[in-house]
N, C-alpha and C positions, 0 to 999 in steps of 0.2 A: 621788245614787242611780244616775243614769245613768252616772256616771264609774266607779263600782265595777263595774257590769256590763260596761262597755266595756273596762276594763283587762285582764281575762283573755282576751277575744277578741283584743285587740291583741297580747298576749304570744304567744298561740297562732299568730296570723298571722305574726309575726316569727320564731318558732321554725321553723315550716314553711317559710317563705321562705328561711331560712338553711340549712336542712338539705337542701332539695330540690336546689339546684345541686351541693352536695358529693356527693350520692349518684348523680348522673347522668353522671359522668365515664366515659370509655372504659376498659374493663378492660385492664390492661397484662399482657402475657405475660412470664413470667420469662425472664431471659437464660439460654440453655442453657449448662450446665457442660460443660467438655471431658470427653468420655467416653473411656474407655480403648479402646473398640473403634472409634474414628474411623479411617478409612482414610487413610493418608499417601500423598500423591501427590508423587512426585519432580518437580521442575521439568523442563520439556522441555530436552533438551540444546541448547546454543548451536550455531547452524549454523557449519559450518566456514568460516573467512574465505576470501575470494577471494585467489588468489595474487597476488604483486606482481612476481615475476620476469618480465622481458620474454618469455622463452621460453615459460613456462607461459601467460601472458596471450595470446600470439600463437596458441598451440595452441587455447585455448578460443575465441578469436575465429574461428579457422578452422572449428572444429567448429560454432559457432553460425551462421556464414555458410552452411555446408552444410545445416544444419537449416532455415534461412530459405529457401534456394534450392529446397528440396524442396516448398515450398508451391505448389499449383497456381496458375498465373498469374504466377509469379516467374521471370524469366530468370536473374538473378544477384543476389547480396546481398553487402554489405560490412558488417562489424561492427567497432566500436571499443568496447572495454570500459574503463571507468574506475570503480574501486571496485566497487560492486554495480549499476552502471548500464550498460546496453548501448544504444549508438546504432547503429541499423540503417538502411542505405540500400539500397533495393531498386530494381532495374531490372525493371519489369513489362512484360508484353505490351502492345502498342499497342492503342488504341481501346477501352479498358475504361471502363465507366460508373462514376460516383462510388460507387454502392452496391457494385459489384464491388471497387473499390479499397479501400473501407472493410473489406469482408470479408477481403480479402487481408491488410491490415494487422493485423486482429484475429488471423488465423490465424498470421501471422508472429510476433506477440507471444506467442501460446500456444506455438508451436514453440520459441521461444528460451527461454521460462521452463521448458518441459518438458525441454529439453536441458541447461539449467544452472539448477537450483533456487536457487542462491545469488544469482542476478540478481533484484533487487527492483524495478527500474524499467526499462522498455524504451521507447525513443523510435524510432518507425518513420517513415521518410519515403520518398516516391517522387519528390520534387522533384529534378530533375536537378542543380540547383546544390548542394543539400545532399548528394546522393549523391557528386558530384565532390569536395566538401570532405572527406567521410568517407573516400573512397578515398585522397586525399592524406594525411590523418592516419594511416590504416592503413599506408600505404607508409612514412611517417616512423617509425612505431612499429616496423615490421618491419625498418627499417634501423638500429634501435638507439636512436632518440630516445625519451626518456621521454614518457609520455602527458601528464605535467604541463606539458610545454612547449607543449601544444596546449590548455591549460585555457581560455584566453580564447575560442578558436574553438568549443570544445565548449559553453561557457556560452552563446554566441550561438546555436548550433544549438538548445540546449535551450529558450532563450527563444522561439524561433520555433515550436517544436513542443510539444505536450502529451504527457505519458506515455500510452502506449497500454494500455488495459485493465488497470489496476493491480490 
């Protein structure tokens, strides 16, 4: 007799136990269908590539040197461009504190990027050794040597410096 009364209760508990988890799942939103009034956005135009002719690269380097030299605290600047990377050596006024030197480097980076938006990485140094090396490379490029002939030296300079304000 107890078995007969217990069986419906057991079936009811099993039925509720099985349906309860199935009904508590998170509601899924339907995937939106492509609508005819979607706004099409054209991809951004690819930036114009940097020139590769020595004359054009030399002119851009000269322009960037002028932009860097106009930063307050900079006496002169030398720029070497390879691809979309600019290596900038600055001769700054004597006796500046580290915080002032860091500010000048940030401003030089901004000035170079504003003067030539195609430049994606800027390495700035006020170290006299690196500045002398960059002047020698710039002189070689101006004399007609390809920048690729200085690739090893530029790699060594990049290894010693971190890109400024990317």
